[in-house]
C-alpha positions as YAML, in Angstrom:
chain: A
units: angstrom
residues:
- id: 1
  name: UNK
  ca: [2.14, 6.51, 17.27]
- id: 2
  name: UNK
  ca: [4.66, 9.00, 16.47]
- id: 3
  name: UNK
  ca: [6.85, 8.13, 13.26]
- id: 4
  name: UNK
  ca: [10.14, 8.38, 14.98]
- id: 5
  name: UNK
  ca: [13.31, 6.16, 14.60]
- id: 6
  name: UNK
  ca: [12.97, 4.40, 17.77]
- id: 7
  name: UNK
  ca: [9.44, 3.18, 16.88]
- id: 8
  name: UNK
  ca: [10.83, 2.51, 13.66]
- id: 9
  name: UNK
  ca: [13.67, 0.39, 14.85]
- id: 10
  name: UNK
  ca: [11.19, -1.33, 17.55]
- id: 11
  name: UNK
  ca: [8.95, -2.20, 14.37]
- id: 12
  name: UNK
  ca: [11.81, -3.80, 12.48]
- id: 13
  name: UNK
  ca: [12.92, -5.87, 15.57]
- id: 14
  name: UNK
  ca: [9.27, -7.18, 16.02]
- id: 15
  name: UNK
  ca: [9.17, -8.16, 12.39]
- id: 16
  name: UNK
  ca: [12.55, -10.11, 12.68]
- id: 17
  name: UNK
  ca: [10.87, -11.78, 15.70]
- id: 18
  name: UNK
  ca: [7.68, -12.61, 13.61]
- id: 19
  name: UNK
  ca: [9.24, -13.86, 10.70]
- id: 20
  name: UNK
  ca: [11.28, -16.46, 12.71]
- id: 21
  name: UNK
  ca: [8.28, -17.20, 14.59]
- id: 22
  name: UNK
  ca: [6.16, -18.03, 11.61]
- id: 23
  name: UNK
  ca: [8.85, -19.52, 9.75]
- id: 24
  name: UNK
  ca: [8.83, -16.79, 6.74]
- id: 25
  name: UNK
  ca: [11.89, -17.43, 4.51]
- id: 26
  name: UNK
  ca: [11.02, -14.21, 2.47]
- id: 27
  name: UNK
  ca: [11.89, -10.80, 3.26]
- id: 28
  name: UNK
  ca: [9.27, -8.39, 4.06]
- id: 29
  name: UNK
  ca: [9.72, -4.85, 3.20]
- id: 30
  name: UNK
  ca: [8.20, -2.33, 5.37]
- id: 31
  name: UNK
  ca: [7.04, 1.27, 4.50]
- id: 32
  name: UNK
  ca: [5.29, 3.83, 6.39]
- id: 33
  name: UNK
  ca: [3.78, 5.92, 3.82]
- id: 34
  name: UNK
  ca: [3.11, 5.25, 0.46]
- id: 35
  name: UNK
  ca: [5.56, 7.65, -1.36]
- id: 36
  name: UNK
  ca: [7.95, 5.63, -0.12]
- id: 37
  name: UNK
  ca: [6.84, 2.48, -1.78]
- id: 38
  name: UNK
  ca: [8.06, 1.17, -5.44]
- id: 39
  name: UNK
  ca: [6.15, 3.03, -8.03]
- id: 40
  name: UNK
  ca: [4.73, -0.45, -9.35]
- id: 41
  name: UNK
  ca: [3.36, -0.94, -5.60]
- id: 42
  name: UNK
  ca: [1.62, 2.25, -5.01]
- id: 43
  name: UNK
  ca: [-0.72, 1.02, -8.25]
- id: 44
  name: UNK
  ca: [-1.89, -1.92, -6.31]
- id: 45
  name: UNK
  ca: [-5.53, -1.29, -4.99]
- id: 46
  name: UNK
  ca: [-4.80, -2.89, -1.75]
- id: 47
  name: UNK
  ca: [-2.04, -0.92, -1.15]
- id: 48
  name: UNK
  ca: [-3.85, 2.18, -1.93]
- id: 49
  name: UNK
  ca: [-6.71, 1.56, 0.40]
- id: 50
  name: UNK
  ca: [-4.07, 1.23, 3.35]
- id: 51
  name: UNK
  ca: [-5.04, 4.58, 5.06]
- id: 52
  name: UNK
  ca: [-8.68, 3.02, 5.73]
- id: 53
  name: UNK
  ca: [-6.46, 0.13, 7.91]
- id: 54
  name: UNK
  ca: [-3.80, -0.12, 10.33]
- id: 55
  name: UNK
  ca: [-1.58, -1.60, 8.07]
- id: 56
  name: UNK
  ca: [-1.58, -3.98, 4.65]
- id: 57
  name: UNK
  ca: [0.61, -6.25, 3.54]
- id: 58
  name: UNK
  ca: [1.31, -7.45, -0.61]
- id: 59
  name: UNK
  ca: [2.27, -11.26, -0.49]
- id: 60
  name: UNK
  ca: [4.11, -12.02, -3.06]
- id: 61
  name: UNK
  ca: [3.47, -15.27, -5.10]
- id: 62
  name: UNK
  ca: [5.85, -18.21, -3.73]
- id: 63
  name: UNK
  ca: [7.13, -18.79, -7.22]
- id: 64
  name: UNK
  ca: [8.16, -14.98, -8.38]
- id: 65
  name: UNK
  ca: [10.95, -12.86, -7.14]
- id: 66
  name: UNK
  ca: [9.26, -9.96, -5.59]
- id: 67
  name: UNK
  ca: [9.54, -9.36, -1.71]
- id: 68
  name: UNK
  ca: [6.44, -8.87, 0.38]
- id: 69
  name: UNK
  ca: [5.57, -5.44, 1.23]
- id: 70
  name: UNK
  ca: [4.08, -4.09, 4.04]
- id: 71
  name: UNK
  ca: [2.53, -0.49, 4.51]
- id: 72
  name: UNK
  ca: [2.04, 0.16, 8.25]
- id: 73
  name: UNK
  ca: [0.46, 3.24, 9.53]
- id: 74
  name: UNK
  ca: [2.12, 4.14, 12.65]
- id: 75
  name: UNK
  ca: [-0.50, 7.15, 13.67]
- id: 76
  name: UNK
  ca: [-3.58, 4.67, 13.73]
- id: 77
  name: UNK
  ca: [-1.90, 2.56, 16.68]
- id: 78
  name: UNK
  ca: [-1.88, 4.33, 19.99]
- id: 79
  name: UNK
  ca: [0.29, 1.42, 21.77]
- id: 80
  name: UNK
  ca: [3.12, -0.76, 21.43]
- id: 81
  name: UNK
  ca: [0.91, -3.76, 22.06]
- id: 82
  name: UNK
  ca: [-1.34, -2.55, 19.20]
- id: 83
  name: UNK
  ca: [1.40, -2.32, 16.87]
- id: 84
  name: UNK
  ca: [2.94, -5.99, 17.94]
- id: 85
  name: UNK
  ca: [-0.76, -7.21, 17.38]
- id: 86
  name: UNK
  ca: [-1.09, -5.60, 13.52]
- id: 87
  name: UNK
  ca: [2.61, -6.85, 12.74]
- id: 88
  name: UNK
  ca: [1.81, -10.36, 13.50]
- id: 89
  name: UNK
  ca: [-1.57, -10.14, 11.91]
- id: 90
  name: UNK
  ca: [0.22, -8.96, 8.79]
- id: 91
  name: UNK
  ca: [2.79, -11.46, 8.91]
- id: 92
  name: UNK
  ca: [0.01, -14.15, 9.52]
- id: 93
  name: UNK
  ca: [-1.01, -13.26, 6.33]
- id: 94
  name: UNK
  ca: [2.45, -13.84, 4.70]
- id: 95
  name: UNK
  ca: [2.70, -17.16, 6.17]
- id: 96
  name: UNK
  ca: [-1.02, -18.64, 5.16]
- id: 97
  name: UNK
  ca: [-1.99, -16.17, 2.31]
- id: 98
  name: UNK
  ca: [-5.12, -18.05, 1.51]
- id: 99
  name: UNK
  ca: [-6.19, -17.88, 4.85]
- id: 100
  name: UNK
  ca: [-9.14, -14.95, 5.37]
- id: 101
  name: UNK
  ca: [-10.24, -13.08, 8.02]
- id: 102
  name: UNK
  ca: [-12.23, -16.32, 9.69]
- id: 103
  name: UNK
  ca: [-12.44, -18.12, 12.98]
- id: 104
  name: UNK
  ca: [-9.16, -20.18, 12.22]
- id: 105
  name: UNK
  ca: [-7.46, -17.05, 11.24]
- id: 106
  name: UNK
  ca: [-8.22, -15.25, 14.78]
- id: 107
  name: UNK
  ca: [-7.11, -18.71, 16.21]
- id: 108
  name: UNK
  ca: [-3.78, -18.89, 14.48]
- id: 109
  name: UNK
  ca: [-3.28, -15.11, 15.29]
- id: 110
  name: UNK
  ca: [-4.01, -15.96, 19.26]
- id: 111
  name: UNK
  ca: [-1.77, -18.99, 19.18]
- id: 112
  name: UNK
  ca: [1.09, -16.74, 17.30]
- id: 113
  name: UNK
  ca: [0.60, -13.91, 19.77]
- id: 114
  name: UNK
  ca: [1.02, -16.48, 22.76]
- id: 115
  name: UNK
  ca: [4.22, -17.52, 20.96]
- id: 116
  name: UNK
  ca: [3.05, -20.55, 18.90]
- id: 117
  name: UNK
  ca: [6.25, -21.33, 16.11]
- id: 118
  name: UNK
  ca: [6.18, -22.84, 12.69]
- id: 119
  name: UNK
  ca: [8.67, -24.30, 10.99]
- id: 120
  name: UNK
  ca: [10.69, -23.02, 8.10]
- id: 121
  name: UNK
  ca: [8.73, -23.82, 4.82]
- id: 122
  name: UNK
  ca: [11.12, -25.32, 2.13]
- id: 123
  name: UNK
  ca: [11.61, -23.52, -0.81]
...
């Protein structure tokens, strides 16, 4: 998918939609290349490996003031549906940071993509 303003605007809207649906309070900052990320985030080994994946998210601890950071490789995606699946996937990691890729994760992702909503967590 080409990195153009209309695609970035679509991504912003999808992130807002899934943040609301998943009950995520904290802001998620989205980047499309490593150079645009904060310097301290660029050093994170997970972030540095993003080119192997469709996207990577750094989930901030609930007790610190750092935001969640997501880096999305738009060129990896061939369709808006694939990009939407990636956004939902990454935000599911934000909502359930201790949940690894396994049967429960994939079931939750399927439910989210079908419209399941979660209540906002109390701060």
